[in-house]
C-alpha angles and dihedrals in degrees: 000000000000116000131205129177154168127248125198141097124284108013102173094122102031121155099205103068094053093043097050095039089055091044092054091051094045093049092047099243088147109196096329093098131044135179121204138182114238108194107200117191087192128023090224085079091069099090092051090048092053094045093048093052105053092175093055108115105161141031137188117209126213140168125001101009108056092105102029094053092066092079090060095056131096093211137009125207114246094245093048090049091053091048093046096225139085127206100165130053126189113205118207122185127193141140090294093058135252123339122195122197122184129214138174117229095162087085091054092049095047094045091050092051099039097049093067092051104048120110128190092259093055092097101144140026141208116212113207109212134019104230130115096287091052090059092056090049091051091049091055093046092050090051089053091049091242111145112230141185130198119235118203142167085231103033124197122223093280097037131091126237121225090242091058094060112112139162093275094053093045090054092046091049105033095165113079120188121191109210094164123097091241110132097024111143125302090018110088097186126114138204110281099250127151090250091177088070094057126092147161092305091066128091115203113196116185118195086201112096102177112098095031090224113038127195088255089058093042092056090049093051091051090065097039099259122150110252134192134175132219101253098101090045090054092049092050094047091047092053090047089053090051091054091051094050091051101043 
């Protein structure tokens, strides 16, 4: 039996286990493949996890470990290194021991989803949050030559605060991407934006997929903005992970 899994904390509402379990059934892998959630309260538990599951050959990584996990890896893919975050690990075992290589498929998932939504007037983007997922989003935007700024509750010197957002900034950066977990079921909160200043020219992309329509998206729809959730992004990044594990 080959085993795959997800590490993070907490994992009570994870997408990956359900997705891959259904994929294995649909593609008739019978009981030869399994996907498990590995909830790690501390990332220092990772080596023991890998050693205690000798048939574990692939991992996805989620909040809050996409950046911290990089120090545990033997090699990091060039794109993941540039992004500064890893969400996929390929585990290779041979006579020399265990070898861990990190990749980032969030960028593939986001790029796939965003490309179909962009309009000529989408010439700038605000990224809500500064975690690992935000770095993949910024990487994609830079490659598309779309200027972007990070927005944070605790902004760094080059970031924006939520309280600084005004009509001028929201016109300059009409695409708004929520990379925070705010709004994930059962949380019904939303990023503290001045939603009354948004309009049909805005695109609100929420990396959250559960619920399908978040409060962030709801507020966007009320003013005529285009909204999109993170489900298709998750599917694309999951399939990219699957390809990496089976190269």
